[in-house]
N, C-alpha and C positions, 0 to 999 in steps of 0.2 A: 564361492558361491554356493557349488553344492551342498556345501555343509553344512553351509548358514540355512537352505532348504530344510534341510535333514532336520537341524536344529527346530526350527519352525512344525516339524512333521510330527518329531516328539512330543513338542511342547502343547500340542492342538490334542494328542490322546489323554495327555495326564490333563488337561485342562478343562476337556470338554461340559464336565459334570462339576468347575468348579464356580463357587458361589462365595458370597462374603458380602461386607461392607465396610465403608468406612467412613470417618468421622471430620466434621472442621467446623469452629467456634467461631461465631462472628459477633463483634462487640459494636455498639454503636455509643454514640455522643450526644448531649442535648438537641433538638432540632431547634432552628431559628424559624423566623414565620418574616413573611414581604406582604403589606396589602396590595393587591390590585385590584382597586376601581370597589367593586360591590364583595370582594372575595379576598381570600388569605390563599399564600403560594407557604408550603411547608417544605422547607429544606431539612435533609438528613445529612451531614457529611458523609462521603464516601458513597451513596447514594442515587439513583438518575431518577426522574419524576416519569412516572407511566402511566397505562391504563387505558380503555377502551374509550371511545369518543364519546363525551357527556357525561363520563363517569367522572368521579374526583381523583384528581392525580395524587398519588403515592409513591414516596420516595421508596424505588427498589435497590434489592443488593445483588449483583450479579455473583454464580456461582460457577466457577472452572477448575473441576479436580481432576487431577490426573488419575487413570483407574489402571490395575495392574495389566498387566499386556496379553491382549485376546482375549478381553470382557466389555461389556459394555452395561452402562446404567438401565434397571429395570425400575426403579424407582426412587423414590427419598421424601425421609419425613424430617418437619420441621417444628422444632419445641424452643417456643419462645417464653425468656424470663426476666425476670427484674425491670418490671413497669414503670414506667413515668408517665402520668395522667400529665393532661394540661386540658383547659380550655379555650375554645377559639369563638372568640364574639362572632367571626364573619365565616359562612360556610367554604371551605377548600374551594380553590381554584378547580372547576372541572377542564380534561383533555379537553381541546380543541384539535379540529380536524389539520392534517398537515397541508401544504400547500407546493403545487406545484411552482418552479419560480417565476414561469412564462405563459402561467393562468391565475393569476391571485387576481380575486374578485369580491365585493362584498357579497357577504352570506351573515345568514343569521348565528348569534352565539346559540352554543349548544350547551344545555345542561339537563340531565335527567332528573326530570321533577320525581318521580316516585323513589329514585336514591333519596335527593336530598332531605325528602320529606318522610324517609323513613325511619322507626324508631330501633331497628335491627342493624347488627353492627355490618360494615361494611372494609375489608372486600369479606364475601361468602368464602374464598379461596385462597388463602395468604402465596399460592406458590406459581410463579410464571410454567411454560412450556420446558419439561426435560428432554433433553436432545444428546446422542453421543455422537461427536464428528472425531476425525481421527486426522492425525496429523504427521507425518514421516513414521506411519505405524506406530504412534502413542494415542493409545483412547482417552479422550477427556469428555467429561460430563459435563454439558454446560446449562446452566437455568436461573431464575433471578425469584427471590422472594421480597418480600417488603413484613418489616418489622413493625409496620403501623396499623393499629385498628382503630378504624371511625365510626362515631355516633354520630349520624348526620343533624337529626334533631333536638339531641344534646346540644351540640357544637362541644365534644368530648372527644379528646385523642389521647389515644394508648401508643407510647413509643415503648419497643420490649427493647433493653439496651443489649440483653442477650441471645444470641438464636443460636443453638445448636443443630446443622445440617448431618443428619444421617443417610448416605448413598449407599444404597445397594447396587449388586453388579451380578453378573455371571457371564461364564465364557458364552460366546455364541461364535458362530462360522464368519458372521460378517465381521467381525474385531479380529480372528485369527486372519481371515484373509488380507485385513490391512494390514497386518505384520511384514507383508511384502513390499512395503513402502518404506520398512527402517531406513535409517543413510546414517551411517558412523560418525559423518561432520562434523563438528563444534558448532557451524551454521545452523543447524538442526536443533543442536541440545540447546543452544541459545534461545531459538524461537520457543520448544515448549517451554525454558524456564521462565520466559518473562510472560507467557499467557496463563500457566496453572497458579491456584494457590496454596499448592502442596509440592514444590519441585523439588523436597527430598527425595519423593517416590521416584523421580528419575533413575536412582540406582536400578531399579529392578527391571530396567529395560537394558540387558545387557546385548552385544552383536558385536560377533567378528565377522562382518559379512566384508569383504575387498572388492572392489568393481575390480572388473576387468577395463582395461584398456579408460581410465577415467576420465571425461571431460567435461567442463561445468557450462558453457554454451552450447545450445542447439542452435541451428538456424534452418528452418525449412523453409523453400521457396521452388514456385516452377522451376524446371533444368533450365531456361533460358537464363536464368536470373545466377544462375550458382556461380559463375565466374566473377561477377560484378562484387562478391564477397570477400573478396579474398583479400582484400587491401586491410575489409575489419577485422578479420580473422587474423592477421597478421598481427594487428595493433595489441587486441586481446591476447592475444600468445606472448606476447614482450612485454603485457603487463601482470603473466603469470594465469590465465586462462585459458585451457586448452578448448577447443572450438571443432565443432563437425557442421559440416552444409550439408545438407539432404534435399535432394529434389523428392517435390510432391508425386509426379508421376511414379519414382520408384515405389513411394510409400502407399499409393494408393491400390497399386497392382500386388503390392505384397504381404497387406496387413487386411486383417481382417475387422469388419464392420459393417453395420446394417446401412450407412451411407458414409460420405465423402470427411464429415466431420467428425464421426464417431471413430473413421480409420484412422485420421489423425491423433484422436487422443489417445486411441491404442496402442499406436506407434510412440507419443511423447512417454506414456508408462513405463513401455519395455524401456525404452533409452532412459529413463529416469532409475529403475528398478538393477537396470545392467551396468550402468554407467554411471550413475549421479548426478546428474543433471542438474542444473541450479536455474538456467536462464532459459526461455525459448522465445526466441526471433520469429514472428511470424511475417514472413517477407511477401507482401502484397495485399493489395485492396482483396475486398468482398467477392469479387469476382473470378480473383486467382488462389486466393486462400482461403477454403469455408470457413464460415461463420455458424456458431448454434444462439438461436435468440430463447431466450429464456420466459418464462411465464409467472407474472405476478399482478394480485390486486394490490389497488390501495383507498380503503375508506376515506375522502376527504368529502366535498361538499356534495358530492357525487361518488359513485362507484369507477374508478380509474382501472381498467386494467390493458392487458396487453401481453400476447401467447407470443412475441419474437423481439425480444429485447434484449439486440446483439451485444453477446458477454465473451468475452475471452475469457472469463473467470474458469467455463467447461473446459479450457487446455489447462488449466493453474491447480486446479484440484481433482486430486488422481482417483480419490475413494468411490465407490458406488459406480453406478451408469447415469445420475441423474434423471432417468426415466421409468423408473422400475416396474409402473403397469402399463407402460407400452402404450400410453394415450395420445401422447404427440405432443403433453405439455411439461418441457421442460424444466427441472427447477422448483415444481411444485414443491409447498413445507412439505418435510417428511423425505424425500426424495434430494433434497443437497448436499452438498458437499461445501459446508463454509469457513474450512481450514485450508487455503491452500501451500500445496510441497511445491510447487514450481512458480519462478517470478515469469511473466509472459506480458510481450507488449507487439504491437502491429502498426508494422511500417508499410502507410497504405497507399503504396506506388501501383500506378496499371501501365508503367513506360519503362523502360533502360535509363531517358533521360530524370524521371521522376527520382527514379531508385539512386541513382548518381546523387544527385542535389541532394536528398536525404542522408545518403553517406560520407558525402563531404562535408556534412553540418555537425555528424556525427563524430567524426573523426578530429576535425580541425576544433571543435569543442573541449573535446579531451586530451589534446595532444600541443596545442599552441593556443590556450586562455588569453584571454586581454587580463592583465591583471589590473586591480582596485576596485572591481565591479562584483563581487559576490557577496558582499556586506553590503547592498544595496537594493534591496527585495521594495517590490511597489505591490503595494494593497488597495486593489479599485472596488470601493462596498458603493452599491447604488439603494434607495429607496426600494424598499421588496414591498411596502402594502402599507395602504393607509389608516387602518381601522379595525386594530390598533395598530401602530406605528411602528414596522419593522423596518429594520436599518442592516442593509450588510456588513456595515462597519459594525455594527453589534458580534455578528459571528469573527470577522477578520482578527478584531481586537484579542477574541482566544486562543490566536496563532501565536502569541508573541510571549514567550518568556513564561513561567510556571502558572498554572493555570488548573485551579480545582473545582471550577463551576459544572455545573450540571455533574455531579457526583462520579466523576473520574478525572484520572489527574493527567495533565500533557505537558511538558517541559519545550516548548518549539523555538521559534525566531529570535535567536537572542534580544535582550533590549539594545546591549550596544551597538547593535549594528543601523546604519543611517538605511531608515524605512521611510518612504516616501508612502503618507497615505491619504489617498487619491478617494474621499469620504463625501457622499453627500448629506451625510449628517451633519456634517461639521463645516462645509465650504459650500453648501448649495448646489443644484446641477452643475454636472461636467459632461463635458464633449467628450467625442473621441479624439478631438485634435489636443486636448488636456492629454488624455492616454497615450497619444504618437508621440508629442512630447519627447513624455517622460520617457518611453522605453527607446528612442533616437537619443537621450541623454545616458542611458547605458544602467540597465537595471534588467540583471540579469535571470530574476524568477518572478514572474509576474502570477498574485494569487487573486482572486475575482469572485466576488460574490454579488450576482444579480442576475437580469434576465437573458436571455440567449434564443437562438431558434438555431435549424439546420446552416440559415445562410446570415445566423447571426451572433454575436457575440461579444463582450463588454464592450457595445454599442459601436463597433465594427461592422459594417456590411461585409459579404462576400467578394466586393467589387473594391473594397477597401485594402485588400490583402495583394500586396505587390511590393517590388522587390526598390518602386519608387517611396513607396509610402512608409516603409523600413529602410530607407537607404544606408544609415548608421549600421544597422543591426548586421554586419556582414561578416561575423568571426575576427575584424580585423581591426577593424576601429572600435567595433563592441560586440560584445559576446553575443554570439546566438541568445535566444531567450527559451526559459523553459515558464511552463503554464499550468495554472491551474485553477479547474473555475466550476463552479456549481451549478452552472446556466444547464437550460433545458436544452435537449438532441443536436447540442452544437457538434459532438462527437461521436453523429449517425454517421458510424463508415460503410451502412447498408444501402446511403445516400451513394447520389452521383453528381458533385463531392459534396459536403459538406464543409464547413466553415473550416473546423480545426485540421481535417486535409489538405487545406489549400494552403494554412500556416507552415506547414510541414515540407509542403512540394514546391514553394518557391525557393530559390536564393539567399532570400535573407530571413529574417525573423525568426520562428520556432525552431527549436530542435527536437522538443518533446513534449510531452505535457499530460495531466488526468483530463478526462473530458467525457461527459457524460452521453451513452447513445442514447437516451431518452429521458423522461422527464428528472430536472433536479428538484430536492424537495427542502423546504424550512417549514418554521413552526412561526407561524404569526407571533408578532409580542413577544418571543422570547429567545433565547441565546442559547436555545439547544436546537438541533436542527438534523434531519438524518445527514442531507449533503456535509455540512458542517463536521457532524459527529466523527466521518472519516479523513475529512482535511485537517483536524488537529490531530489524529494518530499518526497523519501522515511526515504533520513537522518534525511531532516525536519522537517519530523513529529517525528520521533525517539528523535531525539536533541533538538529539539526547542519545538515542541508540545506536546510531553508528552504522543504521542501513542507508550507505550515500550513492547506491546504485538503484537507478531511478524506479525500475520494475520489484525490486527487493522491497525500499520505501515503500512502494504501495500494496506489495503482498503482506510485509508486518501492518498496514494500517488495516486490511480487512482482519486480518488474524485477530489483533486486539478489541477491535469492533463485533467481530462472531457473537461473545455471549449476549449480546444485547438485543442481539435477532429473535431469542426467544422470552422477550419480556413481554408483557397484554400490551395489545395494541402496536405487536411488530410482527409476531411470529403470523398472525393472522394477516389482515389486508394492510401489510406493514411499509411504509415508505422507508423505514431503513432497510428493510431489506431489497425493496424496489432500487435504491442507492447503492445498497452494495452489491447488486449485480452489473448497474448499467453504467460504473464509473469504471473506464480502462484507459491503460497507458497507450497512447499510439507515440510510437517511436521505438528504439534501443530500448529493452529492458534491462540490458549491463552497462548503459551510459551513466558514468560516475560525472554526480552532480557535486560541482564544486561548491563548497561552502564557506569558503574563507579566502581570503586574499592573498593563499599561495604564497605563504612565511616558508611552509617547508613541502616535503613530497615524501610516500611511502618508505621505507626501511628497504634496503637491497633483499631480493629475493631470495637468496641462497642463505644458509643460517649460520655459520662459521666466518665472523667476521677477518679476512687478511688485510684489508685498510677500510678509511672511513673518507666519507667525503666531507669536507670543511664547509664548505657554502653549498646550499642547497635550496634554493634555487642559485646559478649559479650566473654571473655577471661577468663576462667578459675571459674568464678562466673556470676550471674546477682544478679545484684545490684538493690533494689528497694526502692522507698519512696514513703511511703503511706499518703496519705489519708484519712485513716477512722482510726476508735478504735476496738478494739475487737478482737475474733480472724479470723485470715485469713489463708486461707489453698490455695498452691500453686500447679497446676497440668501441668504438663510439658508431652506435647504428641509431637510424631515426625508425619510426614502428613501422616501414613497408621492411626491415632488413636491410634497408641500403648501409652500406660501410660509409661512413662520411670522415673520420678521424682514424688513423693508426699512432699511438705514442709508442715509445718503448725508453726504460729508466734503467742504469744495471747500479745495484746498490746503494738505494736511495730510500731515506725513512718518508721522503717528502719529495713530491709530483705536481708541478705544474702545469696542465695542459691547456694551450690557449684555444678557445671557442670562440674567441671575439669576430669570427666571419660564419659562423652556424648561424643557421633560422632561431627563430625564438620556437619552443616548443618541447616534448619531453621526450628523451631518449632512451635507448640501453646502452650500458656501459659495462664491459666485458673485460674485467683483468684479469691476464692470464699469465700463471707462472708457468713452467716448467713441469712440475706436479698437477699442477688444480686450475681450475677458472672459480671467478666469482661474479654475480652480475650484480646491477645496481643501476634503479631507476634514477634520473636525475632531469631536473627541469632548467633549462638557458632560457632564460630572462634577460638580452643583453639591449642597455638600455643605451 
């Protein structure tokens, strides 16, 4: 660690005067048009429609470029070439205000008459906001631009087929400080490679950093609850994740900061830099573990403003302060950190009884799953708005399979899955009883686009959240459920208590989910919306990119959405920024999401193979094929560390271990020889 800091110091001295530029070429195909009433909508493959409210919606390309270590972008130039001219007999569709899911109401159609009657080219500036953000020590320049020029009065559009971006950079103290967050792990490199458009530049980032006593999961909770987390810690350690449980009182006493939230964040930063943590479990509701409220504004039919949006992103994104000017408005544009380093989730309990129920569901879901349900998600879409018609179903359909609509590509829920679509667009009104019936029949992941409030979501009132309502979703008959909803305020964990907290607090129903602490947002009459954007990136991260722990999945959805926050209409009073802030994971962020029907299990934890399991999952017996001679002892332990079976063989190439009396679940099988040990994870599913 000391050598790494020394190398950073040398780097700082040699690069304070460093400046330069990198270039990137972008190419564009011919656009297509879609008539929308008295207007035409311009689609350009790979570009997302953006603009200020009332102005013509133009396709924007996002820029995400990796800069040299210790530098920030200072500006960028844009050179457009190879124009293609097209006449449009109808005016381009104007950007309409985003709507909160639960406050949609009839409003006037908005179009800037001055712009639409102008003879001059639109826009006057083709570039969006330029920002440098940092992820795991890497400097990333993020911006947007449009390759389209529109002449409203003439009904003419120029689309440039080629764009050259020249990104200027220089060394800064802020960027050099970000190098302290370098992480040598492969997961960090994977995140950077998936984000930037010049991943070949990752070779510039070389670190010999070695963490002292590395561990992956940090659990922070008041002292009174630390002991209750031991079973969870043992389970993760059996999976190969080292865990540390830290008492909040000790953190508050020993860590500097202006208030409890900053002290906790500073502690997380220190643990990340010293030990390489990847997951942070916030153990406690708002009255137990401090929250940070963010500031954001959204220009809709009126100006929506909130200076206290509960956001655990504050503990996830570890660069900067989030309040550089000290005005108590946290997360203002320019003070934000949009690229999170660690995955954070909150278990919102207020008592030991609530905590024990949450921990039971978390452990049971991961170690003793009910097979046959993980390829059966439920998509529940409501009517969002009448004029123009806006359907939750239109958003949810974009979660399925390969989708390139709205200028970005996602590959989500496999089309081969048994997907239950509860869509008002297709079937008319559905009731809470329809939803309850389907969940009780075994739907392990519920995706929802519809209206909510602190005490209402998915047409369920808070009084409906009971063990009796979800009697089958007990982890034995049916799996506990994950939930992702666009609904407003249902995840407001600063309330006492919101409906999402109730879902987690009872014995049955939800084990974890993504919920909004304030408004969720949609764009009327379109298939692109701020909440839906994050949701699409979430399913892509889960089903395609392999981020299968719920906090890491959510973290990746934010990373891939971040460049679009710089687009016109999002950086300013932006609903995408708002959604970025208020969508939180309630539940254990390290919880592993099952995505198939358990036809296999992870490979052994160790490297060199002394044996192979022939049947995993195991039904009645575990069959081993040995690559070693001599005596071998097998010890089978559950995830609390309790030994449940010991079996010894002598000079055999094959072994059959009877497990017919062992309870179904995930176990650790240790193969012991006189010279070495080897660990396996095995799933027992006795039928």
